[in-house]
C-alpha positions in Angstrom: -23.0 -5.8 -3.3 -20.2 -7.8 -1.6 -16.7 -7.3 -1.7 -13.8 -9.1 -3.2 -11.3 -9.3 -0.9 -8.6 -11.3 -3.1 -8.8 -8.4 -5.3 -8.3 -5.7 -2.0 -12.4 -4.8 -2.0 -13.1 -4.0 2.0 -16.4 -4.4 2.9 -18.0 -2.7 6.3 -21.2 -3.0 7.8 -23.0 -0.6 10.3 -24.4 -3.0 12.5 -26.6 -0.5 14.3 -30.1 -0.7 13.7 -30.9 0.7 10.0 -27.1 0.3 9.3 -25.5 0.5 6.3 -23.0 -1.3 4.3 -19.8 0.1 2.6 -17.4 -0.9 0.2 -14.0 0.5 -0.2 -12.5 -0.6 -3.4 -9.0 0.8 -3.9 -9.3 1.0 -7.6 -7.4 3.0 -9.9 -10.2 5.9 -10.2 -10.0 5.9 -6.8 -6.4 6.7 -6.3 -7.1 9.8 -8.4 -9.9 11.0 -6.3 -6.8 11.1 -3.0 -4.8 13.6 -5.5 -2.2 14.7 -8.3 0.4 11.5 -9.2 3.0 13.1 -6.9 0.2 13.5 -4.1 -0.8 10.0 -4.3 2.8 8.6 -3.4 3.2 11.4 -0.4 0.1 10.2 1.1 1.0 6.8 0.5 4.2 7.5 2.4 2.3 9.3 5.0 -0.3 7.1 6.9 2.5 4.5 6.5 4.0 6.7 9.1 6.9 9.0 7.5 6.2 11.6 9.2 5.9 10.1 12.7 8.7 8.5 11.6 11.0 11.5 11.4 10.2 13.3 14.0 11.1 10.0 15.9 14.4 9.8 14.3 15.0 13.2 15.1 14.3 12.9 18.9 16.7 9.1 18.7 19.7 11.4 16.6 19.4 14.1 19.2 20.0 12.7 22.6 20.6 15.7 24.1 16.7 17.8 23.0 14.1 17.4 25.9 11.5 14.9 24.2 8.4 17.1 25.4 9.5 19.4 22.9 8.3 17.1 20.8 5.1 16.2 21.5 2.7 18.6 20.0 4.9 18.1 16.8 3.9 14.0 17.1 0.5 15.1 18.3 -0.2 16.7 15.0 1.3 14.7 13.1 -0.7 11.5 14.3 -3.6 14.1 13.6 -2.4 14.2 10.3 -2.1 10.9 9.7 -5.5 10.0 10.4 -7.1 12.8 8.8 -4.9 11.4 5.9 -6.1 8.3 6.1 -9.9 9.3 6.7 -9.3 10.8 2.8 -8.2 7.2 1.5 -11.2 5.5 3.0 -13.9 8.2 1.1 -12.2 8.4 -1.7 -12.2 4.8 -2.1 -16.2 4.1 -1.1 -18.6 5.9 -3.0 -21.0 6.9 0.1 -20.0 9.2 2.6 -18.7 7.1 5.7 -18.3 10.0 8.7 -20.6 8.2 10.5 -17.4 5.5 10.5 -14.4 7.4 10.3 -15.9 10.4 12.4 -15.0 13.8 11.5 -12.9 17.3 12.5 -15.3 20.6 13.6 -14.5 23.8 15.0 -15.1 24.2 18.9 -14.4 27.9 20.3 -11.9 28.4 17.8 -10.4 25.6 17.7 -10.6 22.0 15.3 -11.4 18.5 17.4 -11.8 15.2 16.1 -15.5 13.7 16.7 -15.2 10.2 16.8 -16.8 7.9 14.4 -17.5 3.7 15.0 -13.9 3.0 14.1 -11.3 3.5 16.1 -8.0 5.3 14.6 -5.8 2.3 14.5 -8.5 0.9 12.2 -9.1 3.9 10.1 -5.2 3.9 9.5 -5.0 -0.7 9.3 -7.5 0.0 6.3 -6.2 3.0 4.5 -2.7 1.3 4.4 -4.3 -1.7 3.0 -6.6 -0.3 0.6 -3.6 2.0 -1.0 -1.3 -1.2 -0.9 -4.3 -3.3 -3.4 -4.8 0.3 -5.1 -0.6 1.5 -6.5 1.7 -1.7 -5.5 -0.5 -4.7 -5.7 -0.9 -7.9 -3.4 -1.3 -10.4 -6.0 0.6 -14.3 -5.3 2.0 -14.2 -8.6 5.7 -15.0 -10.0 7.8 -11.9 -9.9 10.6 -11.8 -12.3 13.7 -10.7 -11.1 14.5 -8.6 -14.5 11.1 -6.7 -13.2 11.5 -5.6 -9.9 13.9 -2.7 -9.1 14.8 -0.9 -5.8 14.0 2.5 -7.2 11.8 4.7 -5.1 8.9 5.9 -7.6 8.1 9.9 -6.5 4.3 9.7 -8.8 1.7 7.0 -9.3 0.1 7.3 -12.8 -3.1 5.9 -12.8 -3.6 6.6 -16.3 -1.3 4.8 -17.7 -2.4 1.6 -15.9 -6.4 2.3 -17.1 -4.8 2.7 -20.8 -2.8 -0.9 -21.0 -5.6 -2.5 -18.7 -7.3 -1.2 -22.1 -4.7 -2.0 -24.5 -4.1 -5.9 -23.0 -7.2 -6.8 -21.7 -9.4 -5.3 -24.6 -12.0 -3.8 -21.6 -13.8 -0.1 -21.6 -12.3 2.9 -19.7 -14.9 2.4 -17.2 -14.0 -1.5 -17.1 -10.0 0.1 -16.7 -10.7 2.6 -14.1 -12.6 0.3 -11.5 -9.3 -2.8 -11.3 -7.3 -2.8 -8.4 -3.8 -3.5 -8.4 -4.4 -6.8 -7.3 -6.9 -7.3 -9.9 -4.2 -5.8 -12.8 -1.8 -7.9 -12.0 -3.8 -10.9 -12.0 -5.1 -10.4 -15.4 -2.0 -9.7 -16.4 -0.6 -13.3 -14.9 -3.6 -14.9 -16.3 -2.8 -13.3 -19.2 0.7 -14.1 -20.3 1.3 -17.2 -18.1 4.3 -18.7 -19.1 7.0 -15.6 -19.0 10.2 -17.4 -18.6 13.3 -15.9 -15.8 13.5 -16.2 -12.2 12.0 -15.1 -9.4 14.2 -13.0 -6.8 14.2 -16.2 -4.5 14.5 -18.2 -7.1 17.9 -16.6 -8.3 19.1 -16.8 -4.7 18.1 -20.3 -4.7 20.1 -21.0 -7.8 22.8 -18.8 -6.5 23.4 -20.8 -3.2 23.1 -24.0 -4.7 26.1 -23.0 -7.0 28.4 -21.4 -4.5 27.6 -24.7 -2.0 28.9 -26.7 -5.0 31.9 -24.8 -5.4 33.1 -24.6 -1.8 32.6 -28.3 -1.8 34.3 -28.8 -5.3 37.0 -27.0 -3.5 37.1 -28.9 -0.2 37.9 -32.0 -2.2 40.1 -31.0 -4.4 41.9 -29.4 -1.8 41.7 -32.7 0.5 42.9 -34.5 -2.1 46.3 -32.0 -3.2 47.3 -33.3 0.5 46.7 -37.0 0.4 
């Protein structure tokens, strides 16, 4: 089955003899596999470096600290970042992906990471891409300024989007649950193509043009007054 990159699906092939193909789909259903609504948002932040960044900020704010004190904390944060990224990937794939991502195993009282075919950096980037398509959406559609918000959300309730998709598009719960946020946005834009209003960029351009014309009028008026 082919992955539809435009809606956030990603395909990876194991090129070894007898290797399998893997399809990752960041659907609403897949997002629920990551955890509860608040946990989904926490994982999103974590795989985008929130935990590591907090340690780096602490070091930067306290230059008198011995940075070697934080090496263990950074290593733990890095391992946590990888493990959560693997969890995201597995949530988005119906097949077992251990051969791709590797796994953590016990070794003489320690837990060690046994790598798979994918480097850690690729695992993290792939997880980031999947969650961006799964809970934010990356559709290239006009987003009206009135619909924008700078407020951070603490929860992602996939069921609300599933029900909205059923209502707006007349599809079954199963079909709705398999939509990605990017596909959801594209469907909304196709169903309601004539929304009136400015995007943030359009509003800023109009405002800049208005201020420029206003400044020009004031300059002409000032020049006329002096003459």
